[in-house]
C-alpha positions as CSV (number, residue, x, y, z in Angstrom):
1,M,0.9,17.9,12.9
2,R,1.7,14.2,13.5
3,L,1.6,11.8,10.6
4,A,2.0,8.1,11.2
5,Y,3.3,5.6,8.6
6,L,4.3,2.0,8.3
7,G,7.9,2.0,9.5
8,P,10.6,1.7,10.5
9,P,12.3,4.8,8.9
10,G,13.6,4.2,5.4
11,T,10.6,2.2,4.0
12,F,9.0,2.8,0.7
13,T,5.9,3.9,2.7
14,E,8.0,6.7,4.2
15,E,9.1,7.7,0.7
16,A,5.4,7.8,-0.4
17,L,4.5,9.9,2.6
18,L,7.2,12.4,1.9
19,C,5.6,12.9,-1.6
20,A,2.3,14.0,0.0
21,P,1.8,17.7,0.6
22,E,0.6,17.0,4.1
23,A,4.1,15.9,5.1
24,A,5.6,19.3,4.8
25,G,6.6,20.4,8.3
26,A,4.8,17.5,9.9
27,E,6.2,15.2,12.6
28,L,6.6,11.8,11.1
29,A,5.9,8.8,13.4
30,P,6.9,5.3,12.2
31,L,4.7,2.5,13.6
32,S,5.2,-1.3,13.4
33,T,2.1,-2.5,11.7
34,V,-0.7,-1.3,9.4
35,P,-3.4,-1.7,12.1
36,D,-1.2,0.4,14.5
37,V,-1.1,3.2,11.9
38,I,-4.9,3.2,11.3
39,A,-5.7,2.9,15.0
40,S,-3.5,5.9,15.8
41,V,-5.5,7.9,13.3
42,A,-8.8,6.6,14.7
43,S,-7.8,7.5,18.3
44,G,-6.6,11.0,17.3
45,D,-3.0,10.3,18.3
46,A,-2.0,11.0,14.6
47,W,-3.8,13.4,12.3
48,A,-3.3,11.0,9.4
49,G,-1.4,7.9,8.4
50,M,0.1,6.4,5.3
51,V,-0.1,2.7,4.5
52,P,0.5,0.5,1.5
53,I,-2.6,-0.9,-0.2
54,E,-1.5,-2.4,-3.6
55,N,1.5,-3.5,-5.6
56,S,1.4,-4.1,-9.4
57,I,3.2,-7.4,-9.0
58,E,2.3,-8.8,-5.6
59,G,-1.3,-7.5,-5.6
60,S,-3.4,-6.0,-2.8
61,V,-2.0,-5.6,0.7
62,N,-4.7,-7.7,2.5
63,V,-4.0,-6.4,6.0
64,T,-4.8,-2.9,4.8
65,L,-8.0,-3.9,3.1
66,D,-9.1,-6.0,6.1
67,T,-8.3,-3.3,8.7
68,L,-10.2,-0.6,6.7
69,A,-13.2,-2.9,6.1
70,F,-13.6,-4.7,9.5
71,D,-11.5,-3.0,12.2
72,S,-11.8,0.8,11.8
73,E,-14.6,3.4,12.0
74,G,-14.5,7.1,11.4
75,V,-11.3,6.8,9.3
76,W,-11.3,7.5,5.6
77,I,-8.9,7.3,2.7
78,V,-8.2,11.0,1.8
79,R,-5.3,10.6,-0.6
80,E,-3.5,8.1,-2.8
81,V,0.1,8.1,-3.8
82,V,1.3,5.9,-6.7
83,R,5.1,5.3,-6.8
84,P,7.5,3.3,-8.9
85,I,9.3,0.8,-6.7
86,R,13.0,1.0,-7.3
87,H,14.9,-1.6,-5.4
88,A,18.7,-1.3,-4.8
89,L,21.3,-3.7,-3.5
90,L,22.8,-2.1,-0.4
91,A,25.9,-3.0,1.7
92,R,28.5,-1.5,4.0
93,R,31.1,0.7,2.3
94,G,34.0,-1.1,0.9
95,L,32.1,-4.3,0.0
96,R,31.4,-5.5,-3.6
97,A,28.4,-7.5,-4.8
98,S,30.7,-10.5,-5.3
99,D,31.7,-10.3,-1.6
100,L,28.2,-10.8,-0.3
101,T,27.4,-14.2,1.4
102,A,23.8,-13.3,2.3
103,V,21.1,-10.9,1.1
104,V,18.4,-9.7,3.6
105,S,15.0,-8.1,2.8
106,H,11.3,-8.4,3.1
107,P,10.0,-11.5,1.2
108,H,8.0,-9.3,-1.2
109,A,11.2,-7.4,-2.1
110,T,13.3,-10.5,-2.7
111,A,10.4,-11.9,-4.8
112,Q,10.5,-8.8,-7.0
113,C,14.2,-9.2,-7.5
114,R,14.4,-13.0,-8.0
115,G,15.9,-12.8,-11.4
116,F,18.7,-10.4,-10.3
117,L,19.6,-12.6,-7.4
118,A,19.8,-15.7,-9.6
119,R,22.0,-14.0,-12.1
120,V,24.3,-11.9,-9.9
121,L,24.2,-13.6,-6.5
122,P,23.3,-17.3,-7.1
123,R,25.3,-18.5,-4.1
124,A,24.2,-15.9,-1.6
125,E,21.8,-17.0,1.2
126,V,18.4,-15.1,1.0
127,R,17.3,-14.1,4.5
128,A,13.9,-12.6,5.5
129,A,13.3,-9.3,7.4
130,N,10.1,-7.6,8.5
131,S,10.7,-4.7,6.2
132,T,13.3,-3.5,3.7
133,S,14.3,-0.8,6.2
134,E,14.9,-3.3,8.9
135,A,17.0,-5.3,6.5
136,A,19.2,-2.3,5.9
137,R,19.5,-1.6,9.6
138,E,20.5,-5.2,10.3
139,V,23.1,-5.3,7.5
140,A,24.6,-2.0,8.7
141,S,25.1,-3.4,12.2
142,R,26.6,-6.8,11.4
143,P,30.2,-7.6,10.7
144,E,29.4,-10.3,8.1
145,P,29.6,-9.4,4.4
146,W,25.8,-9.2,4.0
147,G,23.7,-7.1,1.6
148,A,20.2,-5.8,1.8
149,I,17.5,-5.0,-0.8
150,G,15.8,-1.7,-0.1
151,A,15.3,1.9,-1.0
152,R,17.9,4.6,-1.5
153,L,16.4,6.3,1.6
154,A,17.3,3.3,3.7
155,A,20.9,3.5,2.5
156,E,21.1,7.2,3.4
157,L,19.6,6.6,6.9
158,Y,21.9,3.6,7.8
159,G,25.1,4.7,6.2
160,L,25.1,2.0,3.5
161,E,26.4,2.2,-0.1
162,V,24.2,1.5,-3.2
163,L,26.1,-1.3,-4.9
164,V,23.6,-1.8,-7.7
165,A,20.5,0.4,-8.4
166,D,17.2,-0.6,-10.0
167,I,17.6,-4.4,-9.5
168,E,13.8,-5.1,-9.7
169,D,12.9,-7.7,-12.4
170,R,10.1,-5.5,-13.8
171,R,10.6,-1.8,-14.4
172,E,6.9,-1.3,-14.3
173,N,6.9,-2.4,-10.6
174,T,4.6,0.2,-8.9
175,S,3.0,0.5,-5.5
176,R,-0.1,2.4,-4.4
177,F,-0.2,3.9,-0.9
178,V,-3.2,5.6,0.8
179,L,-3.3,8.4,3.4
180,V,-6.1,7.9,5.9
181,A,-7.6,10.6,8.2
182,R,-10.8,11.4,10.1
183,D,-11.9,14.2,7.7
184,R,-13.5,13.5,4.3
185,P,-12.1,15.7,1.4
186,A,-14.5,17.6,-0.8
187,P,-14.9,16.7,-4.5
188,T,-12.2,18.0,-6.8
189,G,-13.6,16.9,-10.1
190,S,-11.0,14.2,-10.6
191,D,-11.7,11.7,-7.8
192,K,-11.8,8.1,-6.9
193,T,-14.1,6.3,-4.4
194,S,-13.3,3.0,-2.6
195,V,-16.1,0.9,-1.1
196,V,-16.6,-2.6,0.3
197,C,-19.9,-4.4,-0.4
198,F,-21.3,-7.0,2.0
199,I,-23.9,-9.4,0.6
200,E,-26.7,-10.5,2.9
201,K,-26.7,-14.1,1.6
202,D,-25.1,-15.9,-1.3
203,R,-27.4,-16.1,-4.3
204,P,-27.0,-16.3,-8.0
205,G,-26.4,-13.0,-9.7
206,S,-25.3,-11.1,-6.6
207,L,-22.1,-9.7,-8.1
208,L,-23.8,-9.0,-11.4
209,A,-26.4,-6.9,-9.6
210,I,-23.7,-4.9,-8.0
211,L,-21.9,-4.3,-11.3
212,H,-25.2,-3.3,-13.0
213,E,-25.7,-0.4,-10.5
214,F,-22.4,1.1,-11.6
215,G,-22.6,0.2,-15.3
216,D,-26.1,1.6,-15.8
217,R,-24.9,4.9,-14.5
218,G,-21.7,5.0,-16.6
219,I,-19.4,4.7,-13.6
220,N,-16.0,3.3,-14.5
221,L,-14.7,0.7,-12.1
222,T,-10.9,0.6,-11.7
223,K,-10.7,-2.3,-9.3
224,L,-12.8,-5.3,-8.2
225,E,-11.6,-7.8,-5.7
226,S,-13.2,-10.3,-3.3
227,R,-12.1,-11.1,0.2
228,P,-13.4,-13.5,2.9
229,T,-15.8,-11.8,5.4
230,K,-14.0,-13.5,8.3
231,E,-17.3,-15.0,9.5
232,R,-18.2,-18.2,7.6
233,L,-16.3,-20.3,5.0
234,G,-17.4,-19.4,1.5
235,E,-18.7,-15.9,2.4
236,Y,-17.1,-13.0,0.6
237,C,-17.3,-9.3,0.4
238,F,-16.3,-7.2,-2.6
239,F,-13.8,-4.3,-2.6
240,I,-14.5,-1.9,-5.5
241,D,-12.6,1.3,-6.6
242,M,-14.4,3.6,-9.0
243,E,-14.0,6.9,-10.7
244,G,-16.0,9.7,-9.1
245,H,-16.8,11.1,-5.7
246,A,-19.3,9.7,-3.3
247,E,-21.1,13.1,-3.1
248,E,-21.6,13.2,-6.9
249,P,-25.1,12.0,-8.0
250,P,-24.1,9.0,-10.1
251,V,-21.9,7.4,-7.4
252,R,-24.2,8.5,-4.6
253,H,-27.3,7.0,-6.3
254,A,-25.5,3.8,-7.1
255,I,-24.5,3.3,-3.5
256,E,-28.0,4.2,-2.2
257,S,-29.5,1.7,-4.6
258,L,-27.1,-1.0,-3.5
259,R,-27.9,-0.5,0.1
260,T,-31.6,-1.4,-0.6
261,K,-30.5,-4.7,-2.3
262,I,-27.6,-6.0,-0.3
263,L,-26.6,-6.0,3.4
264,D,-24.3,-3.0,3.5
265,V,-21.9,-0.8,1.5
266,K,-19.1,0.7,3.5
267,I,-17.4,3.8,1.9
268,L,-13.7,3.6,2.6
269,G,-13.1,7.0,1.1
270,S,-13.4,9.5,-1.8
271,Y,-10.2,11.2,-2.7
272,P,-8.3,12.8,-5.5
273,R,-7.0,10.4,-8.2
274,A,-3.2,10.2,-8.1
275,P,-1.1,10.7,-11.2
276,I,1.0,7.6,-11.8
277,S,4.7,8.6,-11.5
278,G,6.9,7.1,-14.1
279,S,10.3,7.9,-12.7
280,E,12.0,8.0,-9.4
281,E,12.7,11.4,-7.8
């Protein structure tokens, strides 16, 4: 079984995928972008794919939301994985933190470690990479005394040493990843459903009408976010996560009622709610 994920090898997305039971014995295929991962699942080239969707500090991963909402059909979220993000300062063996003249990482990672960099490496140049794993690979291949911010897995893959562990500014830094596939999982009794609501035209009370459908049925919403529809300036759609499965009567009836009142409701998936891990493996 082939599972795609946002690569290259050594990313936090790969760490999340390795936590999923589907990864046991599977062939793991790193791809360059979130749309590539989701397209590989839609085409059948991969059985499923793991992508990031939300970070507790940086917020939603917009490319994931937009690809699921606008650019994919027949692909569903089937699992979520919630992981603490533990950044580490990595470098070639023999170097110390005080030796480093530059630190390379993805801009989100450096933003999450801004305080550490200011305290410990105030004179080091901060350089951008496409991913934390790419940063580790670049640092491992260069002769300069550079460091990278990334995962322990990246250090293992590229032969680097962890100079300082847990350098993130907030210990509660957590990311949510989703596994997408072409088959919808059955209800488990402890599920979550993700939808995107498209409104036919802007009118007063549109969002309130959506919220009433869920509130009147006692459905707890865990996330509500607006995004541009990509069509006209000022037009937005609403991404909603809720407790319950789309096949269960309260959620099913709410969605059916919404479809009679607004333009469309696209179900992105119903899947088991993930336990929130509080510590690194």
